[in-house]
C-alpha positions in Angstrom: -25.2 -4.6 12.8 -28.3 -4.4 10.6 -31.0 -6.9 11.1 -32.9 -8.5 8.3 -35.9 -6.4 9.2 -33.8 -3.3 8.9 -32.6 -4.3 5.4 -36.2 -4.7 4.3 -37.2 -1.3 5.8 -34.3 0.3 4.0 -35.3 -1.2 0.7 -38.9 -0.2 1.2 -37.8 3.4 2.0 -35.6 3.5 -1.1 -38.6 2.3 -3.3 -40.8 5.0 -1.7 -38.2 7.7 -2.5 -37.9 6.5 -6.1 -41.6 6.6 -6.5 -41.7 10.2 -5.2 -39.0 11.2 -7.7 -41.1 9.9 -10.6 -44.3 11.5 -9.3 -42.4 14.8 -8.9 -41.3 14.6 -12.6 -37.6 13.9 -12.2 -36.2 11.9 -15.1 -33.1 10.7 -13.1 -32.6 9.1 -9.7 -29.3 9.6 -7.8 -27.4 6.7 -6.2 -24.1 7.7 -4.7 -22.8 10.5 -6.9 -24.4 9.4 -10.2 -27.7 10.1 -11.8 -29.3 6.9 -13.2 -31.0 7.3 -16.5 -32.8 5.1 -19.0 -30.2 3.3 -21.1 -31.6 4.9 -24.3 -30.7 8.4 -23.0 -27.0 7.5 -23.3 -27.0 5.3 -26.4 -27.7 1.9 -24.9 -30.5 -0.5 -25.6 -32.7 -1.6 -22.7 -33.6 -4.7 -24.6 -30.0 -5.6 -25.1 -29.2 -5.0 -21.4 -31.7 -7.7 -20.6 -29.1 -10.1 -21.9 -26.8 -8.9 -19.2 -29.6 -9.3 -16.7 -30.1 -12.9 -17.8 -26.3 -13.6 -17.7 -26.1 -12.3 -14.1 -29.1 -14.1 -12.9 -27.8 -17.3 -14.5 -24.6 -17.0 -12.4 -26.7 -16.6 -9.2 -29.2 -19.4 -10.1 -26.3 -21.8 -10.9 -24.5 -20.8 -7.7 -21.5 -19.5 -9.5 -21.4 -16.5 -7.2 -23.3 -15.4 -4.2 -24.0 -11.8 -5.1 -22.8 -9.1 -7.4 -23.0 -5.3 -8.0 -22.7 -4.0 -11.5 -22.3 -0.4 -12.8 -22.1 0.9 -16.3 -21.6 4.7 -16.8 -21.8 6.5 -20.0 -21.4 10.3 -20.5 -21.1 10.4 -16.7 -24.5 8.8 -16.0 -25.5 5.4 -14.8 -27.2 3.5 -17.5 -27.0 0.2 -15.6 -26.6 0.1 -11.8 -27.9 -3.2 -10.3 -27.5 -5.6 -7.4 -28.2 -9.3 -7.7 -28.1 -12.3 -5.4 -27.1 -12.5 -1.8 -24.5 -10.6 0.1 -24.6 -13.3 2.7 -26.1 -16.7 1.7 -26.2 -18.1 5.2 -28.2 -15.3 6.6 -30.2 -14.7 3.4 -29.2 -11.0 3.2 -29.7 -9.6 -0.3 -26.9 -7.8 -2.0 -27.0 -4.1 -1.4 -25.8 -1.2 -3.6 -23.8 0.1 -0.7 -22.1 -3.2 0.0 -18.3 -3.0 0.7 -15.9 -5.3 -1.1 -12.3 -6.2 -0.9 -10.9 -4.9 -4.2 -7.4 -6.3 -4.0 -5.4 -5.4 -7.2 -7.9 -2.7 -8.1 -6.0 -0.8 -5.4 -3.1 -0.5 -7.9 -4.9 2.1 -9.9 -5.4 4.3 -6.8 -1.7 4.0 -5.9 -0.7 4.8 -9.5 -2.8 7.9 -9.4 -1.2 8.9 -6.1 2.3 8.5 -7.7 1.3 10.6 -10.7 -0.1 13.3 -8.5 3.3 13.7 -6.8 4.9 13.5 -10.3 2.9 16.5 -11.4 4.1 18.4 -8.3 7.7 18.0 -9.5 8.8 15.6 -6.7 10.5 13.3 -9.2 10.7 12.2 -12.8 9.6 8.7 -14.0 13.1 7.6 -14.9 14.5 8.4 -11.5 16.1 5.4 -9.7 13.9 4.2 -6.9 17.0 4.0 -4.7 17.1 7.8 -4.7 14.1 7.6 -2.4 14.3 4.1 -1.0 18.0 3.5 -0.4 17.6 -0.2 0.2 17.2 -0.6 -3.6 20.7 0.8 -4.2 22.4 -2.4 -5.4 19.8 -4.9 -6.6 20.7 -8.4 -7.7 19.1 -10.6 -10.2 18.6 -14.4 -10.0 20.1 -16.3 -13.0 19.3 -20.0 -13.5 22.2 -22.5 -13.3 22.7 -26.2 -12.8 23.6 -26.0 -9.1 21.5 -27.6 -6.4 19.9 -24.2 -5.6 19.1 -23.8 -9.3 20.4 -20.2 -9.6 23.0 -17.7 -8.7 22.8 -13.9 -8.5 24.4 -11.2 -10.5 24.3 -7.4 -10.1 21.5 -5.6 -11.9 22.6 -4.0 -15.2 20.6 -0.8 -14.4 18.7 0.7 -11.5 15.0 0.1 -10.9 13.2 3.2 -11.8 9.8 4.6 -10.9 8.6 3.8 -14.4 9.7 0.2 -14.0 7.5 -0.1 -10.9 4.5 1.5 -12.6 4.8 -0.8 -15.6 5.6 -4.0 -13.6 9.0 -4.3 -15.4 11.0 -3.9 -12.2 11.9 -7.6 -12.0 9.8 -8.0 -8.8 7.3 -10.8 -8.6 5.0 -11.9 -5.8 7.8 -14.0 -4.5 7.3 -16.7 -7.0 9.8 -17.8 -9.7 13.4 -18.7 -9.6 14.3 -17.3 -6.2 11.1 -18.4 -4.4 13.1 -20.2 -1.7 14.6 -17.0 -0.2 11.3 -15.1 -0.6 9.6 -17.8 1.4 12.3 -17.6 4.1 11.7 -13.8 4.2 7.9 -14.3 4.4 7.4 -12.4 1.2 5.2 -14.5 -1.1 1.7 -13.7 -2.2 -0.2 -10.4 -2.4 -2.1 -10.6 1.0 -0.8 -8.2 3.6 -3.9 -7.6 5.8 -2.6 -10.0 8.5 0.8 -8.4 8.8 2.0 -6.6 11.9 4.8 -4.6 10.2 4.4 -1.3 8.4 4.8 -1.4 4.6 8.2 0.3 4.7 9.7 -2.5 6.8 8.4 -5.1 4.4 9.6 -3.1 1.3 13.1 -2.7 2.8 13.2 -6.5 3.4 12.0 -7.1 -0.1 14.9 -5.0 -1.5 17.4 -7.4 -0.2 16.0 -10.3 -2.3 16.9 -11.3 -5.9 14.9 -9.9 -8.7 13.3 -12.3 -11.2 14.8 -10.5 -14.3 16.9 -7.5 -15.2 15.0 -4.2 -14.6 13.2 -3.0 -17.7 13.5 -6.3 -19.6 10.4 -8.4 -18.7 6.9 -7.9 -17.4 6.2 -9.6 -14.0 3.2 -9.1 -11.9 4.1 -8.6 -8.2 5.1 -6.2 -5.5 6.0 -3.3 -7.7 2.9 -1.3 -6.6 3.4 -2.1 -2.9 6.9 -0.5 -3.3 5.2 2.4 -5.0 2.9 2.7 -2.0 5.9 3.1 0.3 7.4 5.5 -2.3 4.3 7.7 -1.9 4.9 7.7 1.9 8.5 8.7 1.5 8.0 11.4 -1.1 4.8 12.9 0.5 5.8 12.5 4.2 2.4 11.0 4.9 1.3 7.4 5.7 -0.3 5.9 2.7 -3.8 5.7 4.2 -3.6 9.4 5.2 -2.4 10.5 1.7 -5.2 8.5 0.0 -7.8 9.9 2.4 -6.7 13.6 2.2 -5.6 13.8 -1.4 -8.0 11.3 -3.2 -10.9 9.9 -1.2 -12.2 13.0 0.6 -11.8 15.3 -2.4 -13.7 12.8 -4.6 -16.3 12.0 -2.0 -15.2 8.4 -1.7 -16.5 8.0 1.8 -16.6 4.2 1.9 -13.1 3.4 0.6 -10.6 2.2 3.3 -7.6 0.0 4.0 -9.3 -1.4 7.1 -13.0 -1.1 7.8 -14.4 1.1 10.6 -16.4 -1.2 12.9 -19.6 0.7 12.3 -19.5 -0.4 8.7 -18.8 -4.1 9.4 -22.3 -5.2 8.5 -21.8 -3.9 4.9 -18.7 -6.0 4.1 -19.5 -8.8 1.8 -18.2 -12.2 2.8 -15.9 -14.1 0.5 -17.2 -17.2 -1.3 -15.3 -19.5 -3.5 -15.4 -22.9 -5.2 -14.3 -25.8 -3.0 -12.6 -29.0 -4.2 -16.0 -30.4 -5.2 -16.7 -27.4 -7.4 -19.5 -26.1 -5.0 -19.8 -22.5 -3.8 -18.6 -22.3 -0.2 -18.1 -19.5 2.4 -14.3 -18.9 2.5 -14.0 -15.7 4.6 -16.8 -14.6 6.9 -17.0 -11.1 8.2 -16.7 -12.4 11.7 -13.0 -13.4 11.2 -11.7 -11.1 8.4 -8.4 -9.3 8.9 -9.9 -6.2 7.3 -12.0 -5.7 10.5 -10.3 -7.8 13.2 -6.6 -7.9 12.0 -3.7 -5.7 13.2 -4.5 -2.8 10.8 -0.9 -2.0 10.4 0.2 -2.7 6.7 -1.1 -0.4 4.0 -0.8 -2.3 0.8 -0.9 -0.1 -2.2 -0.9 -3.2 -4.4 -3.9 -5.0 -3.0 -5.2 -3.6 0.3 -8.2 -1.5 -0.3 -11.9 -2.0 0.4 -14.5 0.0 -1.6 -18.1 0.2 -2.9 -19.1 0.1 -6.5 -20.2 3.8 -6.3 -16.9 4.9 -4.8 -14.8 3.1 -7.3 -17.1 4.2 -10.1 -16.3 7.8 -9.1 -12.6 7.1 -9.2 -12.9 5.6 -12.7 -15.1 8.4 -13.9 -12.4 10.9 -12.7 -9.9 9.1 -15.0 -12.3 9.0 -17.9 -12.8 12.8 -17.4 -9.1 13.4 -17.8 -8.3 13.6 -14.0 -11.4 15.6 -12.8 -14.7 14.8 -11.1 -17.4 17.3 -10.1 -15.0 20.2 -10.1 -12.2 18.4 -8.2 -9.1 17.9 -10.3 -6.5 15.3 -9.3 -4.5 15.0 -12.5 -4.1 16.8 -15.8 -5.6 15.3 -19.0 -2.1 14.9 -20.4 -1.0 12.9 -17.4 -4.0 10.6 -17.7 -3.2 10.1 -21.4 0.4 9.1 -20.4 -0.9 6.6 -17.9 -3.0 4.7 -20.5 -0.4 4.7 -23.3 1.5 1.5 -23.8 4.8 1.8 -22.1 5.9 -1.9 -22.4 5.9 -2.7 -26.1 5.3 -6.4 -26.5 6.6 -7.3 -23.0 3.0 -7.7 -21.6 2.0 -10.9 -23.2 -1.5 -11.5 -21.8 -4.5 -11.1 -24.2 -2.4 -9.3 -26.9 -2.6 -6.1 -24.9 -0.2 -3.4 -24.0 0.5 -2.1 -20.5 0.7 1.5 -19.3 1.3 3.1 -15.9 -1.0 0.9 -13.9 -3.4 -0.5 -16.5 -3.6 -3.0 -19.4 -4.4 -1.2 -22.6 -6.1 -2.3 -25.9 -3.8 -1.3 -28.8 -5.1 -3.4 -31.7 -8.7 -4.5 -31.6 -8.1 -7.3 -34.1 -5.3 -8.7 -32.1 -7.3 -8.4 -28.9 -10.1 -10.2 -30.6 -13.0 -9.3 -28.3 -15.5 -6.4 -28.0 -13.7 -3.3 -26.9 -12.2 -0.1 -28.3 -8.6 1.0 -29.1 -7.4 2.9 -26.1 -9.7 1.2 -23.6 -7.9 0.3 -20.4 -8.5 -1.5 -17.1 -7.6 -4.2 -14.6 -9.2 -6.6 -12.1 -9.0 -8.1 -8.7 -8.0 -11.4 -7.1 -11.6 -11.5 -5.8 -12.8 -11.7 -9.4 -14.1 -8.2 -10.3 -12.9 -6.2 -13.3 -13.2 -2.6 -14.4 -12.9 -1.0 -17.9 -12.5 2.6 -18.9 -13.2 3.4 -22.6 -12.5 7.0 -23.8 -13.7 6.2 -27.3 -17.2 5.4 -26.1 -17.1 7.7 -23.0 -17.9 4.7 -20.8 -16.9 3.1 -17.5 -18.0 -0.5 -16.7 -17.3 -2.6 -13.6 -18.7 -5.2 -11.4 -17.8 -6.2 -7.8 -18.2 -9.6 -6.2 -16.2 -11.7 -3.7 -15.2 -15.0 -5.3 -11.9 -16.8 -4.7 -11.0 -19.3 -5.9 -13.1 -18.7 -9.0 -12.0 -21.7 -11.0 -12.4 -21.1 -14.8 -15.6 -19.1 -14.5 -15.8 -17.1 -17.8 -18.2 -14.3 -16.5 -15.5 -11.6 -16.6 -15.2 -11.7 -20.4 -19.0 -12.3 -20.9 -19.8 -9.3 -18.7 -17.7 -7.0 -20.8 -19.1 -8.4 -24.1 -22.7 -8.0 -22.8 -22.0 -4.3 -22.0 -20.4 -3.5 -25.4 -23.1 -5.3 -27.4 -25.8 -3.1 -25.6 -24.3 0.1 -27.2 -26.4 1.1 -30.2 -25.3 4.7 -30.8 
């Protein structure tokens, strides 16, 4: 574990190295795998970025969050890469750029990329029935409301669940909530959190396949276990456990050395605790590092839907790979055509949040006027239960994201304000 003195020494060393770089005449400093540049070098305004500085500091001063890391990349360079606040309020450890965060549903993008890598290898087509690979989904049933005491009965699905349905969250699966919540609760399958489970993901997915769907496959958009099913699908198709596939095929090739399902003990001092608002509306420690399942749990279930931990640099590399059309620093995971397919709208008007479309793993801006906030047509992204968001914008050649650990977050509006502050800083 790092002591407070060690943190101070590390920061002093970093400052010294930065000073050496400037004295030596270098115009860019490297953090992680990105060169940091003055905002003006990539079309931003430093003065306008001060508005984002003020917004972030306001959240810290008003104790709306403990600490936060922010990263804005344009043309592959870091125009804004900052830490603010405390990683640990109780011990007064400042937030570090190499802090590790639970990223929850930001894991879905990684799983979707894994699926599409196998797709490019000809292992399946998107309209294949999932039951061809996971036989437990052979005869799905759908819950239909009625006036009985139970409130519903089941009917046979009108069509099979396909790989595309899972990627677009139109499979009929939820997080166990909805009309058939009773049997999902009996099966122990409600909610997204799997880090405390002692069963492998395949066992949980096969149990899930026996439960009623919330709607007919392909007819409605429901957020839920679809990407966890895809994680097991990757295991079946590749013949590798999901953690091994991610490490060998994605993380190691991209240099994402700090992205894991469960944290190695030697990195435990870098995991940010979870804070959240209590019933009185005050910020409170909700999950300390000393008791988190991501270090001390059974380490058995690999949740492709919400199970990963990462740093802002690592996840920035992953997003830059997508922005680059599937390639980063000479390593290609996907073809540009596949990435374009992933952020096309596949759901029509079924995805009803924020007047956006939904692709193969991401929400997508189709009409800027309908969306009604700063963005670009074709921009895509998602977020996390712990409150972070990310955004990839091909039109402006930009990636923006922030990481924090805040749950419950109440009605805090920082997510939207953060994105607006980034876009308003673009001046060319």
